[in-house]
Structure formats: structure tokens, C-alpha cells
C-alpha positions in Angstrom: 11.8 -6.6 14.1 12.7 -4.4 11.2 9.3 -2.6 11.0 9.2 -2.3 14.8 12.6 -0.6 14.8 11.8 1.9 12.0 8.2 2.6 13.1 8.9 5.8 15.2 10.5 7.5 12.2 8.5 5.7 9.5 6.3 8.7 8.5 9.3 11.2 8.6 11.4 8.9 6.4 8.5 8.5 3.9 8.2 12.3 3.5 11.9 12.9 3.3 13.0 10.1 1.0 10.1 10.7 -1.4 10.5 14.5 -1.1 6.8 14.5 0.0 5.5 13.0 -3.3 4.2 9.9 -1.4 1.2 11.9 -0.3 0.3 12.7 -3.9 0.7 9.0 -4.9 -1.7 7.9 -2.1 -4.3 10.5 -3.1 -4.2 9.5 -6.8 -4.6 5.8 -5.8 -7.6 6.6 -3.6 -9.3 8.5 -6.4 -9.6 5.1 -8.2 -12.5 4.4 -5.8 -14.5 7.6 -6.5 -17.2 5.7 -8.5 -17.5 2.9 -5.9 -20.8 3.0 -4.0 -21.4 2.3 -0.3 -17.8 3.0 0.5 -16.7 0.2 2.8 -12.9 -0.3 2.4 -10.0 -2.4 3.5 -6.5 -0.9 3.7 -4.2 -3.9 3.7 -0.7 -3.4 5.2 -1.9 -0.1 6.6 1.2 0.7 8.5 0.6 3.9 10.4 -2.7 4.4 8.6 -1.8 7.1 6.1 -4.1 5.6 3.4 -6.9 5.0 5.8 -6.8 8.6 7.0 -6.7 9.9 3.5 -9.8 7.9 2.7 -11.6 9.4 5.6 -10.7 12.9 4.6 -11.5 12.6 0.9 -14.4 10.2 1.0 -16.8 11.8 3.5 -19.5 9.2 2.7 -17.3 6.2 3.5 -19.1 4.2 6.2 -16.1 2.2 7.5 -12.4 1.7 6.8 -10.6 -1.3 8.2 -6.8 -1.2 8.3 -4.8 -4.4 8.8 -1.1 -4.8 9.5 1.1 -7.4 11.1 3.1 -4.8 13.0 1.3 -4.0 16.2 3.6 -1.1 16.9 2.8 0.5 13.5 -0.9 0.0 14.4 -0.3 1.7 17.8 1.1 4.8 16.0 -1.7 4.7 13.5 -4.3 4.7 16.2 -2.7 7.8 17.8 -2.9 9.6 14.5 -6.6 8.5 13.9 -7.5 9.7 17.4 -5.8 13.1 16.8 -7.8 13.5 13.6 -11.1 12.5 15.3 -11.7 9.6 12.9 -11.9 6.8 15.5 -15.6 6.1 14.6 -14.9 5.5 11.0 -11.4 3.9 11.0 -10.6 0.6 12.8 -7.2 -1.0 12.9 -6.8 -4.7 13.2 -3.7 -6.9 13.6 -3.4 -9.5 10.9 -1.5 -10.8 7.8 -2.5 -10.5 4.2 -2.3 -14.3 3.7 -5.0 -14.9 6.3 -7.2 -11.8 6.6 -9.4 -12.1 9.7 -12.6 -10.9 8.0 -15.6 -12.4 6.4 -16.1 -13.1 2.7 -17.8 -10.4 0.5 -17.5 -7.6 3.0 -15.8 -4.7 1.2 -16.6 -2.5 -1.8 -12.9 -1.8 -2.3 -9.5 -2.9 -1.1 -6.2 -1.2 -1.3 -2.6 -1.9 -0.4 0.0 0.9 -0.7 3.7 -0.1 -0.8 2.7 -3.2 1.1 2.3 -6.1 -1.4 6.1 -6.5 -1.7 6.1 -7.4 2.0 3.5 -10.2 1.7 5.1 -13.5 2.5 3.0 -15.0 -0.3 1.9 -12.4 -2.8 -0.5 -14.7 -4.7 -2.2 -15.9 -1.5 -2.5 -12.3 -0.2 -4.1 -11.2 -3.4 -6.6 -14.1 -3.3 -7.5 -13.2 0.3 -8.2 -9.6 -0.9 -10.3 -11.0 -3.6 -12.2 -13.2 -1.1 -13.2 -10.3 1.2 -14.4 -8.1 -1.7 -18.1 -7.9 -2.7 -19.0 -8.8 -6.3 -17.9 -6.0 -8.5 -15.5 -4.8 -5.7 -12.3 -3.2 -6.8 -8.7 -3.7 -5.8 -6.0 -1.0 -6.0 -2.4 -1.7 -5.5 0.1 1.2 -5.3 3.7 0.0 -5.6 7.2 1.1 -6.4 8.6 0.4 -9.9 11.5 1.5 -12.1 11.4 4.1 -15.0 11.4 2.6 -18.5 13.6 5.3 -19.9 17.2 4.1 -19.8 18.9 7.3 -18.5 16.2 7.9 -15.9 16.4 4.3 -14.9 20.1 4.6 -14.2 19.8 7.9 -12.3 16.9 6.6 -10.2 18.5 3.2 -9.4 21.6 5.1 -8.2 19.5 7.1 -5.8 17.3 4.1 -4.8 20.2 1.7 -4.3 22.9 3.9 -2.9 21.7 7.2 -1.5 18.3 6.2 -0.1 19.7 3.3 2.0 22.4 5.5 3.3 20.0 8.3 4.4 17.5 5.8 5.7 20.2 4.1 7.8 21.3 7.4 9.3 17.8 8.6 10.2 16.2 5.4 11.3 19.3 4.0 13.0 18.5 0.6 11.5 21.3 -1.0 9.4 19.1 -3.2 7.2 15.7 -1.6 6.7 16.4 0.8 3.8 18.7 -1.7 2.0 15.8 -4.1 2.1 13.6 -1.6 0.3 15.5 -1.4 -3.1 16.1 -5.2 -3.0 12.4 -5.9 -2.6 11.5 -3.6 -5.5 14.1 -5.2 -7.8 12.6 -8.6 -7.1 9.0 -7.5 -7.4 7.0 -8.5 -10.5 6.1 -5.3 -12.3 3.8 -4.1 -15.1 2.3 -7.0 -17.1 3.9 -9.6 -14.7 1.9 -8.2 -11.7 -1.3 -8.0 -13.8 -0.9 -11.7 -14.4 -0.8 -12.3 -10.7 -4.0 -10.3 -10.3 -5.7 -12.3 -13.0 -4.5 -15.6 -11.5 -6.0 -14.4 -8.2 -9.4 -14.1 -9.9 -9.5 -10.4 -10.8 -10.8 -9.2 -14.2 -10.4 -5.9 -16.2 -6.9 -5.6 -14.7 -4.7 -2.6 -15.7 -1.7 -0.6 -14.6 -0.8 3.1 -14.7 2.8 4.3 -14.2 3.2 7.7 -12.3 6.0 10.1 -11.8 8.1 8.9 -14.7 7.5 5.3 -13.7 8.8 5.5 -10.2 5.5 4.1 -8.9 2.7 2.2 -10.5 -1.0 1.9 -9.7 -2.6 -1.5 -10.5 -6.3 -2.1 -10.5 -8.7 -5.1 -10.9 -12.4 -6.0 -10.5 -14.0 -9.0 -8.8 -16.6 -10.6 -11.0 -20.2 -10.2 -10.1 
């Protein structure tokens, strides 16, 4: 219900509340796949398909991109954007949940989830499902919010994230709860080494993480064994 309510202004809020930096974060995350061959990708928790569209624009040799999300209204908006950009042949959006991905084993060269893993009902099960659908040597990339390690920056950012952002989000979206949920979900999310451990427990090897923008977001990566 929450995602249905905020969907019409979801993209606008992403741009405004991140001051437009969210586009840069997605581009950097997608660059993690530059050396992957064949280019068949899964975009888990695709939302309105921002990541899928960025894939299609920056990876011209990508054969297929499948985006999955449990919010059918988000997918409806995503399909409109895909059609407007003339990428309907390369991007397909499918309703589904991370814990039970409706796709065959060993299908994709890469899988990404951007700001979505926090919303998995069962993070471990969702990661194992993403492992299942990857081909041997396939790569996972997770882009997620985090908190700066610097004490002063952490305090400043937390004030914005926990006080200002929910207030602005509530005014623009008209939803009382949605943007209070966001900081709460980030606070409770396993970050840095803790999330790497989840990736390893899901079967991934060569796991690593890279903070960006003073630690506001982090990119996590892992490889499925051959």
C-alpha cells in the first residue's frame, strides 16, 4: 500500500531528496558490470525501472534486461518510461518477489538491486534466489544506503535523514509513513562487513564493498562460483 501510494511521485522524490545524486550512484553501480560478457541482466526491485533504463542506455550490447518488482503500479509506470525511450524490445518487467524469483536457474550474467534489498521480507532468502538465477561466474551488485563513518558527518546526515527527509517526503508524497520508513529501514540494515557476511552465507565469493559520497551509499559486489 505504501509503495502504491508514493509511486506517482516516486521519481520526483528520488531526484529532490538526493539532490539528483541518485542518478550518479546508479551509473557507478552499473559500471561494475562493464567486463561481464553476454550481458543478460536481472534488475531486482526495479521500481519504475531507472536501473534497467540506465543499463539499456550505457550497455548497448546488452541482449536482455528483466526487471522484477512486487509493486504492479510501479511496474506500470516503469513500462511507460520504457516505451517512451523505445527500449521495449530489450527490457521486460515482471511482477514478483525477491524471495521467489519466477525465473530459471543459471539464466543471468549479472544481477543488481538498487535501494531494494532493505525491502526484502527475507534478505538472506532474496540473496540466495539472486545467486540461483545467476550463471557460474555471474556477478551481483547491491547499491544501498549507509551512514558516514566520520562522527560529525554522521550526525549532520542523520539529522537530515531522520528529520528533514521524512518531513519533505510526507509533504510531497502525501503519505504519512513512507519517508519515515526509509530512515528506519536504513538504521536496521546490516552494513559494511555485516552485509558482506550475508553475501558469503548466500554462496557468493570475492565479496567486497565500496562506500561512495562520504559513505552515504555503499556498493556491494560478489561472484557466483564457476
